[in-house]
Backbone as a printed PyTorch tensor [residue, N CA C, xyz], in Angstrom:
tensor([[[ -4.0750, -32.0140,   6.1490],
         [ -4.4960, -32.5360,   5.4630],
         [ -2.7240, -32.5190,   5.0130]],

        [[ -1.7790, -33.0920,   5.4990],
         [ -0.2630, -33.0640,   4.1570],
         [ -0.1370, -34.2110,   3.2920]],

        [[  0.4490, -33.4510,   2.4590],
         [  0.8650, -34.4250,   1.5660],
         [  2.2640, -35.3930,   1.3510]],

        [[  1.9140, -36.3160,   1.7060],
         [  3.2150, -37.3470,   1.9140],
         [  4.2360, -37.7940,   0.5420]],

        [[  3.9330, -36.9820,  -0.2180],
         [  4.7400, -37.5730,  -1.5200],
         [  5.1850, -36.3020,  -2.4990]],

        [[  6.2170, -36.1120,  -3.6810],
         [  6.4760, -35.0080,  -4.2670],
         [  5.4280, -34.1410,  -5.2320]],

        [[  4.3420, -35.7350,  -5.4960],
         [  3.2390, -34.7150,  -6.4220],
         [  2.1910, -34.4700,  -5.4270]],

        [[  2.0520, -34.8450,  -4.5820],
         [  0.8180, -34.3620,  -3.3740],
         [  1.8360, -33.3070,  -2.3300]],

        [[  2.7440, -32.5810,  -2.8210],
         [  3.2070, -31.5120,  -2.0210],
         [  3.0960, -30.4390,  -3.3260]],

        [[  3.1100, -30.8180,  -4.9310],
         [  2.8960, -29.7390,  -5.5060],
         [  1.4340, -29.5760,  -6.1110]],

        [[  0.7900, -30.8560,  -6.1300],
         [ -0.8220, -30.6760,  -6.5960],
         [ -0.8700, -29.1400,  -5.1560]],

        [[ -0.5160, -29.7120,  -3.8300],
         [ -0.7710, -28.5400,  -2.6770],
         [ -0.2210, -27.4230,  -2.1710]],

        [[  0.7890, -27.3200,  -3.1480],
         [  1.0710, -25.8330,  -3.1550],
         [  0.5500, -24.9170,  -4.1890]],

        [[  0.0480, -25.6950,  -5.3870],
         [ -0.8850, -25.2820,  -6.3960],
         [ -2.3350, -24.6380,  -6.1460]],

        [[ -3.0220, -25.8010,  -4.7210],
         [ -4.1710, -25.1630,  -4.6120],
         [ -3.8310, -24.2450,  -3.8200]],

        [[ -3.1770, -23.7920,  -2.7720],
         [ -2.6120, -23.0070,  -2.3150],
         [ -2.4950, -21.5590,  -2.5140]],

        [[ -1.7470, -21.9600,  -3.8960],
         [ -1.3810, -20.4430,  -4.2590],
         [ -2.6710, -19.8130,  -4.7270]],

        [[ -3.4070, -20.9220,  -5.6950],
         [ -4.5980, -20.6000,  -6.0860],
         [ -5.5180, -19.9250,  -5.3210]],

        [[ -5.7420, -20.6430,  -4.1480],
         [ -6.4070, -20.2440,  -2.7540],
         [ -6.3310, -18.3070,  -2.6940]],

        [[ -4.6450, -18.8870,  -2.3830],
         [ -4.0550, -17.4110,  -1.6230],
         [ -4.5590, -16.3920,  -2.8450]],

        [[ -4.4840, -16.2730,  -4.7560],
         [ -4.3190, -15.2510,  -5.4720],
         [ -6.3690, -15.4980,  -5.4270]],

        [[ -6.5940, -15.8420,  -5.5320],
         [ -8.1320, -15.9400,  -5.8960],
         [ -8.8860, -15.4200,  -4.4210]],

        [[ -9.1030, -16.1570,  -3.1860],
         [ -9.5170, -15.5070,  -1.8920],
         [-10.8550, -16.5960,  -1.2620]],

        [[-10.3150, -17.9360,  -2.9910],
         [-10.8240, -19.5570,  -2.6970],
         [-10.4760, -19.9630,  -3.2430]],

        [[-11.6360, -21.2120,  -2.9950],
         [-11.4170, -22.4500,  -3.9330],
         [-12.6140, -23.0550,  -4.8600]],

        [[-12.7510, -23.3370,  -5.6180],
         [-14.2160, -23.8070,  -6.1820],
         [-13.5270, -25.4500,  -7.2050]],

        [[-14.8460, -26.6340,  -8.1010],
         [-14.5380, -26.8120,  -8.9470],
         [-13.5590, -26.3780, -10.0100]],

        [[-13.7380, -25.0020,  -9.7500],
         [-13.1060, -24.3120, -11.1520],
         [-11.2470, -24.6730, -11.6890]],

        [[-10.7960, -25.1280,  -9.7590],
         [ -9.9540, -24.7330,  -9.4170],
         [ -8.9940, -25.8330, -10.4970]],

        [[ -9.6460, -27.1220,  -9.9690],
         [ -9.2220, -28.3230, -11.1550],
         [ -8.1510, -28.0140, -12.5090]],

        [[ -8.9810, -28.3700, -13.6980],
         [ -8.1570, -27.4730, -14.1760],
         [ -7.4560, -27.2820, -14.7670]],

        [[ -7.3830, -25.6270, -13.5810],
         [ -6.1850, -24.8870, -13.6580],
         [ -4.6410, -25.0850, -13.0110]],

        [[ -5.6190, -25.8040, -12.0440],
         [ -4.2970, -27.2550, -11.2010],
         [ -3.1570, -28.2040, -12.2250]],

        [[ -4.5620, -29.3790, -12.6970],
         [ -4.2260, -30.1750, -13.8550],
         [ -2.6960, -29.3080, -14.4260]],

        [[ -3.2960, -28.4740, -14.9550],
         [ -2.2090, -27.8130, -16.0880],
         [ -1.1040, -27.5450, -16.2820]],

        [[ -1.0630, -27.0880, -14.0950],
         [  0.1520, -26.9060, -14.2500],
         [  0.7200, -28.0770, -13.3800]],

        [[  0.4860, -29.1360, -13.7170],
         [  1.2010, -30.1930, -13.2590],
         [  2.6460, -30.2570, -14.3070]],

        [[  3.5250, -30.4270, -13.3530],
         [  5.2080, -31.0200, -14.4580],
         [  4.8510, -32.6630, -14.6980]],

        [[  3.7860, -33.3280, -14.4130],
         [  4.2560, -34.9210, -13.9910],
         [  2.9320, -35.7750, -14.8420]],

        [[  2.5870, -36.3780, -15.2130],
         [  1.0610, -37.4500, -15.1770],
         [  0.7370, -37.8180, -14.3260]],

        [[ -0.2880, -37.7460, -13.7610],
         [ -1.4280, -37.9880, -12.1560],
         [ -1.5440, -39.3430, -12.5790]],

        [[ -0.9800, -40.3520, -11.9110],
         [ -1.9870, -41.4240, -10.7220],
         [ -2.7630, -41.8170, -11.0400]],

        [[ -3.5380, -42.6090, -10.2850],
         [ -4.9970, -42.4830,  -9.2930],
         [ -5.0380, -42.3070,  -8.1030]],

        [[ -3.5640, -42.1660,  -7.8530],
         [ -2.7450, -42.1730,  -6.0990],
         [ -2.8820, -40.5080,  -6.0080]],

        [[ -2.7920, -40.1130,  -7.2410],
         [ -2.3370, -38.2230,  -7.6910],
         [ -3.8540, -37.6520,  -7.4610]],

        [[ -4.8840, -38.2960,  -8.2720],
         [ -6.2320, -38.0740,  -8.8000],
         [ -6.6720, -37.7420,  -7.6820]],

        [[ -6.6020, -38.9630,  -6.4100],
         [ -7.5680, -38.8650,  -5.2030],
         [ -7.2370, -37.8620,  -4.2770]],

        [[ -5.8250, -37.7840,  -4.3870],
         [ -4.9750, -36.6670,  -3.1280],
         [ -5.5960, -35.3440,  -3.5720]],

        [[ -5.8050, -35.1640,  -5.1690],
         [ -6.1680, -33.8960,  -5.5480],
         [ -7.6090, -33.4460,  -5.3020]],

        [[ -8.5540, -34.1700,  -5.4390],
         [ -9.9740, -33.7820,  -5.0140],
         [-10.0260, -34.2300,  -3.5410]],

        [[ -9.4130, -34.9550,  -2.6810],
         [ -9.4800, -34.8550,  -1.6770],
         [ -8.8320, -33.3890,  -0.6800]],

        [[ -7.3420, -32.8950,  -1.0850],
         [ -7.0500, -32.5120,  -0.6560],
         [ -7.9990, -30.8310,  -1.3620]],

        [[ -9.2910, -31.0430,  -2.6440],
         [ -9.6120, -29.4720,  -2.7450],
         [-10.1660, -29.2360,  -1.7650]],

        [[-11.7180, -30.5670,  -1.4080],
         [-12.1420, -30.9010,  -0.7470],
         [-12.1370, -30.1230,   0.7110]],

        [[-10.7110, -30.6350,   1.5800],
         [ -9.6980, -30.5300,   2.4670],
         [ -9.6690, -28.7780,   2.4920]],

        [[ -9.1210, -28.5140,   1.9010],
         [ -8.6990, -26.3350,   1.4360],
         [ -9.7050, -25.6080,   1.2780]],

        [[-10.5930, -26.6370,   0.7090],
         [-12.5660, -25.7250,   0.8670],
         [-12.8720, -25.7080,   2.4530]],

        [[-12.6870, -26.2490,   2.7040],
         [-13.0540, -26.4400,   3.9350],
         [-12.6070, -25.9960,   5.4530]],

        [[-11.3740, -26.1590,   4.7750],
         [ -9.9130, -25.8290,   5.5310],
         [ -9.0110, -24.6570,   4.9640]],

        [[ -9.4920, -23.2150,   4.6860],
         [ -9.6800, -22.0240,   3.8720],
         [ -8.0360, -21.7780,   4.4530]],

        [[ -7.5730, -21.0320,   3.7690],
         [ -6.0400, -20.4690,   3.6550],
         [ -6.6570, -18.7500,   4.2600]],

        [[ -6.3440, -19.0800,   5.6860],
         [ -6.2600, -17.7200,   6.4220],
         [ -5.0920, -16.0170,   6.0200]],

        [[ -5.5130, -15.2910,   4.5270],
         [ -4.7680, -14.4720,   4.3170],
         [ -3.8610, -13.2680,   5.4040]],

        [[ -2.1830, -13.4250,   5.3070],
         [ -1.5590, -12.9940,   6.5690],
         [ -2.8570, -11.6230,   7.0570]],

        [[ -2.9400, -11.0910,   6.1630],
         [ -3.8640,  -9.2410,   6.4500],
         [ -5.0890,  -9.8220,   7.3210]],

        [[ -5.6870, -10.4270,   6.9260],
         [ -6.5490, -11.0470,   7.6200],
         [ -6.4510, -11.2370,   9.3880]],

        [[ -5.1470, -12.4540,   9.4630],
         [ -5.1890, -12.6440,  11.0690],
         [ -4.6520, -11.6920,  12.1120]],

        [[ -4.9430, -10.6220,  11.7940],
         [ -4.3920, -10.0030,  13.0250],
         [ -5.3410,  -8.5340,  13.6010]],

        [[ -6.8460,  -9.5050,  12.0870],
         [ -8.3450,  -8.1140,  12.4820],
         [ -8.9850,  -8.6910,  13.2770]],

        [[ -8.6280, -10.0780,  13.4960],
         [-10.1340, -10.3620,  14.4210],
         [-10.9460, -10.6350,  13.7110]],

        [[-11.4890, -11.0250,  12.4920],
         [-11.7330, -12.2270,  11.9510],
         [-11.8140, -12.5330,  11.3340]],

        [[-11.1070, -14.0650,  12.5200],
         [-11.4790, -15.5560,  12.1480],
         [-12.5550, -16.1460,  11.9930]]])
């Protein structure tokens, strides 16, 4: 799922950073991510935030340490 503007890129980056630091994502990530945003979210931003969270939960980031272990 590719972000299409700066707001979406920031949302995706924050979710990805959280996923990497915590090893997983859940709905508790939403307030943590929104608290870090440097802009007021529009309806479109909010829709992307939820869609990206669902997508990232179903498509986890593979940690670089796990990539070579054969545990994909």
